[in-house]
MIDOSE-1310 file (N, C-alpha, C; in nm, 2 decimals, decimal comma, always signed):
residues 212
xxxx	+14,12/+6,21/+16,35/+14,14/+6,08/+16,26/+14,00/+6,11/+16,18; +13,95/+6,14/+16,22/+13,79/+6,10/+16,14/+13,78/+6,28/+16,04; +13,85/+6,33/+16,13/+13,87/+6,51/+15,98/+13,89/+6,48/+15,89; +14,03/+6,38/+15,88/+14,16/+6,39/+15,80/+14,06/+6,26/+15,71
xxxx	+13,94/+6,21/+15,77/+13,92/+6,11/+15,67/+13,84/+6,21/+15,60; +13,71/+6,29/+15,67/+13,68/+6,33/+15,56/+13,67/+6,48/+15,43; +13,87/+6,52/+15,51/+13,87/+6,51/+15,40/+13,95/+6,51/+15,28; +13,98/+6,34/+15,33/+14,01/+6,30/+15,21/+13,90/+6,25/+15,13
xxxx	+13,79/+6,23/+15,18/+13,68/+6,16/+15,15/+13,62/+6,27/+15,00; +13,66/+6,40/+15,06/+13,55/+6,52/+14,97/+13,68/+6,58/+14,83; +13,73/+6,52/+14,83/+13,89/+6,58/+14,70/+13,89/+6,50/+14,63; +13,83/+6,39/+14,63/+13,78/+6,33/+14,50/+13,70/+6,37/+14,46
xxxx	+13,56/+6,40/+14,53/+13,47/+6,43/+14,48/+13,47/+6,58/+14,41; +13,55/+6,63/+14,49/+13,58/+6,80/+14,41/+13,62/+6,83/+14,28; +13,77/+6,71/+14,29/+13,78/+6,68/+14,13/+13,72/+6,62/+14,01; +13,64/+6,51/+14,06/+13,54/+6,46/+13,98/+13,43/+6,56/+13,93
xxxx	+13,39/+6,64/+14,03/+13,28/+6,77/+13,93/+13,38/+6,88/+13,87; +13,54/+6,92/+13,93/+13,52/+6,96/+13,88/+13,62/+6,94/+13,69; +13,62/+6,79/+13,68/+13,68/+6,76/+13,55/+13,50/+6,71/+13,48; +13,37/+6,73/+13,48/+13,31/+6,71/+13,44/+13,24/+6,87/+13,39
xxxx	+13,26/+6,98/+13,45/+13,21/+7,09/+13,43/+13,33/+7,09/+13,30; +13,47/+7,10/+13,33/+13,52/+7,13/+13,18/+13,53/+7,08/+13,09; +13,41/+6,93/+13,10/+13,41/+6,84/+12,99/+13,27/+6,98/+12,89; +13,16/+6,96/+13,05/+13,07/+7,06/+12,93/+13,12/+7,20/+12,89
xxxx	+13,20/+7,22/+12,90/+13,26/+7,40/+12,88/+13,28/+7,33/+12,76; +13,36/+7,24/+12,69/+13,47/+7,17/+12,65/+13,37/+7,12/+12,49; +13,25/+7,07/+12,57/+13,18/+7,08/+12,41/+13,04/+7,18/+12,43; +13,02/+7,24/+12,52/+12,96/+7,36/+12,43/+13,01/+7,47/+12,34
xxxx	+13,16/+7,45/+12,36/+13,25/+7,58/+12,30/+13,23/+7,58/+12,12; +13,26/+7,46/+12,04/+13,26/+7,42/+11,97/+13,09/+7,51/+11,90; +13,00/+7,46/+12,01/+12,90/+7,53/+11,96/+12,81/+7,65/+11,88; +12,94/+7,72/+11,94/+12,91/+7,91/+11,96/+12,98/+7,92/+11,82
xxxx	+13,05/+7,89/+11,78/+13,09/+7,95/+11,66/+12,98/+7,85/+11,59; +12,99/+7,78/+11,52/+12,88/+7,70/+11,46/+12,75/+7,76/+11,45; +12,65/+7,76/+11,53/+12,62/+7,91/+11,55/+12,59/+8,07/+11,49; +12,74/+8,04/+11,55/+12,73/+8,23/+11,44/+12,77/+8,24/+11,25
xxxx	+12,78/+8,05/+11,26/+12,85/+8,04/+11,12/+12,69/+8,08/+11,03; +12,59/+7,97/+11,07/+12,50/+7,95/+11,08/+12,43/+8,11/+11,09; +12,37/+8,17/+11,15/+12,33/+8,33/+11,13/+12,43/+8,39/+11,00; +12,53/+8,37/+11,00/+12,65/+8,45/+10,95/+12,57/+8,41/+10,75
xxxx	+12,53/+8,30/+10,77/+12,45/+8,22/+10,66/+12,35/+8,29/+10,57; +12,29/+8,29/+10,73/+12,13/+8,33/+10,66/+12,12/+8,50/+10,61; +12,20/+8,57/+10,68/+12,23/+8,70/+10,67/+12,24/+8,73/+10,53; +12,36/+8,67/+10,48/+12,44/+8,65/+10,38/+12,31/+8,67/+10,27
xxxx	+12,27/+8,53/+10,28/+12,13/+8,50/+10,17/+12,01/+8,62/+10,19; +12,05/+8,66/+10,30/+11,90/+8,75/+10,31/+11,95/+8,85/+10,20; +12,09/+8,96/+10,21/+12,14/+9,05/+10,13/+12,15/+9,01/+10,03; +12,12/+8,87/+10,04/+12,20/+8,81/+9,84/+12,05/+8,83/+9,77
xxxx	+11,97/+8,82/+9,81/+11,80/+8,80/+9,81/+11,75/+8,96/+9,78; +11,77/+9,06/+9,87/+11,78/+9,19/+9,84/+11,82/+9,24/+9,77; +12,00/+9,19/+9,70/+11,98/+9,24/+9,56/+11,97/+9,21/+9,48; +11,92/+9,08/+9,48/+11,81/+9,05/+9,39/+11,70/+9,13/+9,33
xxxx	+11,61/+9,10/+9,52/+11,53/+9,23/+9,46/+11,51/+9,38/+9,34; +11,67/+9,40/+9,41/+11,67/+9,56/+9,39/+11,70/+9,52/+9,25; +11,78/+9,48/+9,21/+11,81/+9,42/+9,05/+11,64/+9,47/+8,98; +11,62/+9,31/+9,01/+11,46/+9,29/+8,91/+11,37/+9,45/+8,91
xxxx	+11,39/+9,48/+9,01/+11,33/+9,63/+8,98/+11,35/+9,74/+8,94; +11,45/+9,74/+8,96/+11,54/+9,83/+8,83/+11,53/+9,80/+8,70; +11,52/+9,56/+8,63/+11,51/+9,55/+8,52/+11,32/+9,58/+8,45; +11,24/+9,60/+8,55/+11,11/+9,65/+8,55/+11,15/+9,70/+8,52
xxxx	+11,11/+9,89/+8,59/+11,15/+10,03/+8,57/+11,17/+10,03/+8,44; +11,27/+9,96/+8,40/+11,32/+10,07/+8,23/+11,22/+9,99/+8,14; +11,18/+9,84/+8,14/+11,07/+9,75/+8,04/+11,00/+9,85/+8,04; +10,89/+9,92/+8,16/+10,80/+9,96/+8,17/+10,82/+10,11/+8,07
xxxx	+10,93/+10,20/+8,09/+10,94/+10,32/+8,05/+11,03/+10,26/+7,89; +11,01/+10,19/+7,86/+11,05/+10,12/+7,70/+10,91/+10,11/+7,63; +10,83/+10,07/+7,69/+10,72/+10,03/+7,64/+10,63/+10,13/+7,62; +10,60/+10,14/+7,43/+10,51/+10,29/+7,42/+10,33/+10,34/+7,55
xxxx	+10,31/+10,18/+7,57/+10,16/+10,21/+7,64/+10,18/+10,23/+7,77; +10,32/+10,22/+7,82/+10,34/+10,24/+7,99/+10,44/+10,35/+8,00; +10,54/+10,40/+7,88/+10,62/+10,47/+7,97/+10,58/+10,61/+8,01; +10,47/+10,65/+7,99/+10,40/+10,77/+8,09/+10,36/+10,77/+8,14
xxxx	+10,31/+10,69/+8,24/+10,22/+10,65/+8,37/+10,28/+10,68/+8,49; +10,23/+10,69/+8,60/+10,27/+10,65/+8,71/+10,28/+10,53/+8,76; +10,36/+10,40/+8,72/+10,36/+10,31/+8,78/+10,45/+10,30/+8,89; +10,43/+10,26/+9,01/+10,52/+10,22/+9,12/+10,56/+10,05/+9,13
xxxx	+10,71/+10,05/+9,13/+10,74/+9,94/+9,13/+10,80/+9,90/+9,28; +10,81/+9,73/+9,36/+10,84/+9,69/+9,44/+10,83/+9,58/+9,43; +10,92/+9,49/+9,42/+11,02/+9,34/+9,50/+11,03/+9,28/+9,58; +10,91/+9,17/+9,61/+11,04/+9,08/+9,76/+11,03/+8,98/+9,69
xxxx	+11,14/+8,85/+9,70/+11,17/+8,73/+9,67/+11,07/+8,72/+9,51; +11,11/+8,80/+9,43/+11,07/+8,74/+9,27/+10,97/+8,85/+9,32; +10,85/+8,83/+9,36/+10,71/+8,90/+9,32/+10,75/+9,01/+9,30; +10,65/+9,08/+9,22/+10,70/+9,25/+9,14/+10,50/+9,32/+9,17
xxxx	+10,51/+9,36/+9,22/+10,41/+9,46/+9,30/+10,41/+9,58/+9,22; +10,28/+9,62/+9,15/+10,28/+9,70/+9,07/+10,14/+9,84/+9,13; +10,17/+9,94/+9,21/+10,08/+10,03/+9,23/+10,08/+10,15/+9,17; +9,99/+10,24/+9,16/+9,95/+10,34/+9,10/+9,86/+10,32/+8,99
xxxx	+9,92/+10,50/+8,88/+9,76/+10,52/+8,82/+9,82/+10,47/+8,69; +9,69/+10,39/+8,57/+9,73/+10,43/+8,51/+9,61/+10,45/+8,43; +9,66/+10,52/+8,26/+9,44/+10,60/+8,22/+9,35/+10,46/+8,22; +9,41/+10,35/+8,11/+9,30/+10,27/+8,11/+9,29/+10,14/+8,13
xxxx	+9,20/+10,01/+8,12/+9,23/+9,90/+8,10/+9,29/+9,84/+7,99; +9,38/+9,89/+7,87/+9,44/+9,87/+7,81/+9,62/+9,91/+7,83; +9,64/+10,03/+7,89/+9,77/+10,04/+7,96/+9,78/+9,95/+8,09; +9,71/+9,96/+8,16/+9,67/+9,88/+8,27/+9,71/+9,68/+8,25
xxxx	+9,67/+9,63/+8,16/+9,71/+9,54/+8,08/+9,85/+9,45/+7,99; +9,87/+9,63/+7,96/+10,02/+9,63/+7,88/+10,15/+9,60/+8,03; +10,07/+9,63/+8,10/+10,16/+9,71/+8,20/+10,21/+9,59/+8,30; +10,11/+9,43/+8,27/+10,12/+9,33/+8,37/+10,17/+9,27/+8,27
xxxx	+10,16/+9,23/+8,10/+10,22/+9,21/+8,03/+10,40/+9,21/+8,03; +10,37/+9,36/+8,06/+10,53/+9,39/+7,98/+10,59/+9,30/+8,14; +10,61/+9,32/+8,23/+10,65/+9,33/+8,41/+10,65/+9,14/+8,38; +10,54/+9,10/+8,32/+10,60/+8,93/+8,39/+10,67/+8,86/+8,26
xxxx	+10,67/+8,96/+8,12/+10,79/+8,92/+8,02/+10,92/+8,97/+8,12; +10,98/+8,97/+8,25/+11,06/+9,02/+8,27/+11,19/+8,89/+8,31; +11,27/+8,90/+8,26/+11,36/+8,73/+8,35/+11,33/+8,76/+8,49; +11,33/+8,66/+8,56/+11,34/+8,65/+8,71/+11,25/+8,68/+8,80
xxxx	+11,14/+8,71/+8,74/+10,95/+8,80/+8,76/+10,87/+8,65/+8,79; +10,86/+8,59/+8,95/+10,79/+8,47/+8,94/+10,66/+8,49/+8,94; +10,61/+8,65/+9,02/+10,43/+8,66/+9,01/+10,46/+8,80/+9,01; +10,29/+8,86/+8,87/+10,30/+9,00/+8,95/+10,21/+9,04/+9,01
xxxx	+10,24/+9,08/+9,14/+10,12/+9,21/+9,21/+10,04/+9,27/+9,17; +9,91/+9,24/+9,11/+9,88/+9,38/+9,04/+9,77/+9,46/+9,14; +9,78/+9,57/+9,15/+9,74/+9,66/+9,20/+9,72/+9,81/+9,19; +9,74/+9,84/+9,07/+9,67/+9,93/+8,96/+9,58/+9,98/+8,94
xxxx	+9,52/+10,09/+8,93/+9,46/+10,15/+8,99/+9,36/+10,28/+8,86; +9,31/+10,29/+8,79/+9,22/+10,37/+8,65/+9,22/+10,49/+8,69; +9,33/+10,54/+8,61/+9,34/+10,72/+8,63/+9,25/+10,77/+8,44; +9,19/+10,86/+8,43/+9,24/+10,90/+8,30/+9,32/+10,98/+8,30
xxxx	+9,36/+11,06/+8,36/+9,43/+11,17/+8,38/+9,58/+11,10/+8,43; +9,59/+10,95/+8,48/+9,76/+10,92/+8,48/+9,84/+10,95/+8,37; +9,97/+11,03/+8,39/+10,08/+11,07/+8,28/+10,02/+11,20/+8,29; +9,96/+11,27/+8,31/+9,89/+11,36/+8,23/+9,99/+11,50/+8,26
xxxx	+10,06/+11,62/+8,18/+10,20/+11,73/+8,28/+10,09/+11,80/+8,37; +10,10/+11,84/+8,42/+10,01/+12,02/+8,47/+9,97/+12,01/+8,29; +10,11/+12,11/+8,23/+10,11/+12,24/+8,14/+9,95/+12,15/+8,00; +9,99/+12,00/+8,04/+9,88/+11,90/+7,95/+9,70/+11,96/+8,00
xxxx	+9,70/+11,96/+8,14/+9,59/+11,94/+8,16/+9,53/+12,03/+8,14; +9,62/+12,20/+8,16/+9,60/+12,36/+8,19/+9,56/+12,34/+8,01; +9,59/+12,31/+7,91/+9,57/+12,33/+7,77/+9,42/+12,24/+7,72; +9,41/+12,07/+7,81/+9,28/+12,00/+7,84/+9,15/+12,11/+7,80
xxxx	+9,25/+12,20/+7,97/+9,08/+12,29/+7,97/+9,05/+12,37/+7,92; +9,14/+12,44/+7,85/+9,11/+12,59/+7,78/+9,08/+12,52/+7,70; +9,11/+12,39/+7,61/+9,03/+12,34/+7,51/+8,86/+12,27/+7,53; +8,83/+12,27/+7,63/+8,72/+12,23/+7,69/+8,63/+12,31/+7,69
xxxx	+8,72/+12,48/+7,76/+8,63/+12,64/+7,78/+8,63/+12,66/+7,62; +8,68/+12,62/+7,56/+8,70/+12,69/+7,41/+8,61/+12,59/+7,33; +8,62/+12,50/+7,35/+8,49/+12,42/+7,30/+8,35/+12,43/+7,38; +8,33/+12,49/+7,47/+8,19/+12,51/+7,53/+8,13/+12,67/+7,49
xxxx	+8,28/+12,75/+7,45/+8,23/+12,89/+7,37/+8,15/+12,90/+7,23; +8,25/+12,76/+7,19/+8,21/+12,75/+7,01/+8,06/+12,69/+7,07; +7,99/+12,58/+7,12/+7,86/+12,62/+7,11/+7,74/+12,66/+7,14; +7,84/+12,73/+7,23/+7,72/+12,79/+7,26/+7,73/+12,91/+7,12
xxxx	+7,83/+13,01/+7,09/+7,84/+13,05/+6,95/+7,72/+13,01/+6,84; +7,79/+12,87/+6,82/+7,66/+12,78/+6,76/+7,54/+12,74/+6,76; +7,52/+12,73/+6,93/+7,31/+12,76/+6,95/+7,27/+12,90/+6,90; +7,33/+13,00/+6,90/+7,27/+13,11/+6,93/+7,26/+13,16/+6,75
xxxx	+7,37/+13,09/+6,67/+7,30/+13,07/+6,50/+7,27/+13,05/+6,47; +7,21/+12,91/+6,53/+7,11/+12,79/+6,45/+6,98/+12,90/+6,51; +6,93/+12,90/+6,62/+6,85/+13,02/+6,65/+6,76/+13,09/+6,59; +6,87/+13,20/+6,55/+6,88/+13,32/+6,48/+6,84/+13,34/+6,34
xxxx	+6,90/+13,21/+6,31/+6,90/+13,13/+6,17/+6,72/+13,11/+6,17; +6,67/+13,01/+6,25/+6,54/+12,99/+6,29/+6,44/+13,07/+6,32; +6,49/+13,13/+6,37/+6,38/+13,21/+6,36/+6,33/+13,31/+6,23; +6,45/+13,35/+6,16/+6,49/+13,44/+6,04/+6,39/+13,32/+5,96
xxxx	+6,34/+13,26/+5,96/+6,25/+13,10/+5,84/+6,18/+13,18/+5,85; +6,04/+13,26/+5,72/+5,94/+13,25/+5,71/+5,87/+13,12/+5,82; +5,87/+12,96/+5,76/+5,83/+12,90/+5,83/+5,82/+12,82/+5,94; +5,91/+12,88/+6,01/+5,98/+12,85/+6,17/+5,99/+12,99/+6,22
xxxx	+5,96/+13,05/+6,14/+6,00/+13,18/+6,31/+5,90/+13,18/+6,42; +5,80/+13,12/+6,40/+5,65/+13,10/+6,43/+5,66/+12,91/+6,57; +5,78/+12,83/+6,52/+5,78/+12,73/+6,57/+5,86/+12,73/+6,70; +5,82/+12,70/+6,78/+5,87/+12,64/+6,90/+5,97/+12,56/+6,95
xxxx	+6,13/+12,59/+6,92/+6,23/+12,42/+6,90/+6,35/+12,49/+6,93; +6,33/+12,42/+7,03/+6,47/+12,41/+7,09/+6,60/+12,42/+7,04; +6,70/+12,44/+7,10/+6,82/+12,37/+7,10/+6,93/+12,44/+7,11; +7,00/+12,29/+7,10/+7,14/+12,27/+7,20/+7,26/+12,25/+7,14
xxxx	+7,38/+12,24/+7,14/+7,48/+12,18/+7,10/+7,60/+12,14/+7,15; +7,66/+12,07/+7,10/+7,71/+11,99/+7,21/+7,83/+11,94/+7,11; +7,99/+11,98/+7,10/+8,11/+11,95/+7,04/+8,08/+11,94/+6,86; +7,98/+12,05/+6,90/+7,98/+12,07/+6,71/+7,84/+12,04/+6,72
xxxx	+7,75/+11,97/+6,76/+7,70/+11,84/+6,74/+7,52/+11,92/+6,78; +7,47/+12,00/+6,69/+7,31/+12,01/+6,75/+7,21/+11,94/+6,68; +7,19/+11,96/+6,90/+7,05/+11,89/+6,90/+6,88/+12,00/+6,86; +6,80/+11,97/+6,81/+6,71/+12,01/+6,80/+6,58/+11,91/+6,80
xxxx	+6,51/+11,98/+6,94/+6,36/+11,92/+7,02/+6,21/+12,00/+6,99; +6,14/+11,99/+6,96/+5,98/+12,04/+6,91/+5,93/+11,92/+6,88; +5,79/+12,01/+6,80/+5,75/+11,97/+6,77/+5,66/+12,06/+6,63; +5,69/+11,97/+6,54/+5,69/+12,06/+6,39/+5,50/+12,00/+6,30
xxxx	+5,45/+12,10/+6,29/+5,30/+12,06/+6,21/+5,31/+11,96/+6,10; +5,43/+11,94/+5,98/+5,46/+11,92/+5,91/+5,60/+11,90/+5,88; +5,63/+11,80/+5,79/+5,78/+11,73/+5,71/+5,86/+11,83/+5,68; +5,75/+11,89/+5,55/+5,83/+12,01/+5,53/+5,90/+12,09/+5,61
xxxx	+5,82/+12,16/+5,73/+5,89/+12,22/+5,82/+6,03/+12,17/+5,91; +5,99/+12,05/+5,93/+6,11/+11,94/+5,97/+6,22/+11,97/+5,84; +6,17/+11,94/+5,77/+6,32/+11,92/+5,66/+6,37/+12,08/+5,66; +6,32/+12,11/+5,68/+6,37/+12,32/+5,67/+6,40/+12,32/+5,76
xxxx	+6,40/+12,28/+5,88/+6,50/+12,35/+6,00/+6,62/+12,25/+6,04; +6,57/+12,06/+6,01/+6,73/+12,04/+5,99/+6,81/+12,10/+5,90; +6,76/+12,13/+5,75/+6,91/+12,17/+5,69/+6,90/+12,39/+5,70; +6,81/+12,45/+5,72/+6,87/+12,54/+5,82/+6,98/+12,55/+5,87
xxxx	+6,97/+12,45/+6,03/+7,08/+12,39/+6,14/+7,18/+12,36/+6,12; +7,19/+12,29/+6,00/+7,27/+12,18/+5,92/+7,37/+12,30/+5,85; +7,36/+12,40/+5,76/+7,43/+12,51/+5,72/+7,51/+12,59/+5,75; +7,47/+12,64/+5,90/+7,54/+12,70/+6,00/+7,69/+12,64/+6,02
xxxx	+7,73/+12,78/+5,99/+7,89/+12,78/+6,04/+7,98/+12,73/+6,13; +7,99/+12,60/+6,14/+8,09/+12,53/+6,27/+8,01/+12,42/+6,30; +7,88/+12,34/+6,21/+7,80/+12,25/+6,24/+7,81/+12,15/+6,18; +7,92/+12,01/+6,30/+7,93/+11,89/+6,23/+7,81/+11,77/+6,23
xxxx	+7,69/+11,81/+6,29/+7,61/+11,78/+6,28/+7,43/+11,79/+6,31; +7,34/+11,72/+6,26/+7,25/+11,80/+6,33/+7,16/+11,66/+6,39; +7,07/+11,63/+6,52/+7,04/+11,52/+6,59/+6,90/+11,59/+6,62; +6,85/+11,48/+6,55/+6,67/+11,50/+6,49/+6,59/+11,42/+6,62
xxxx	+6,65/+11,37/+6,72/+6,57/+11,23/+6,77/+6,47/+11,31/+6,81; +6,45/+11,42/+6,89/+6,38/+11,51/+7,01/+6,30/+11,59/+6,88; +6,35/+11,60/+6,77/+6,25/+11,69/+6,72/+6,11/+11,63/+6,62; +6,02/+11,62/+6,65/+5,88/+11,54/+6,58/+5,77/+11,60/+6,47
xxxx	+5,70/+11,55/+6,38/+5,58/+11,58/+6,33/+5,47/+11,55/+6,41; +5,36/+11,64/+6,44/+5,23/+11,58/+6,43/+5,18/+11,68/+6,49; +5,05/+11,74/+6,53/+4,95/+11,77/+6,59/+4,96/+11,80/+6,73; +4,99/+11,95/+6,77/+4,98/+11,94/+6,93/+4,83/+11,95/+7,00
């Protein structure tokens, strides 16, 4: 009788425990779909923001390409939650300010993070760089030729041939330096240099009159 009695006492307890476990499972099951739905909603929002940022980046790039001051510059554009970051090179401060101004005018841009750096060669093609280098080399040759002509002309002038006048040329501007004994010789030196073909101007800041 004692054994049967123990079995009878345990049976209601087991039934109660089972019922409790079932209730816990029943309460937990509705939570899983809700959690998944929330996660899906967050993913959809993130995807939507990513699409918006990509579209904004495209609009900003198009605006920069359409602007005369920024169309040839090497500007990289990135967008995150409406904040546009500009990196790369621009030729001068004017182009930098213009780039920021253009981007600020694009609808949807909340802020511009300007990380642009200045580079005078930004946007210059390889062929343009070669042409520029050739021009500089040509200018150097032309300046050397002008210097030689001016020296020869000064040596040929009777009142100047014994004078020590230093001559240099930069981009067609002749610089005369030295000490001359009279204003007449000063004027003659300037006049002689100024009449040489290719001379744009004569700089006499280092040319003085007086006794040595």
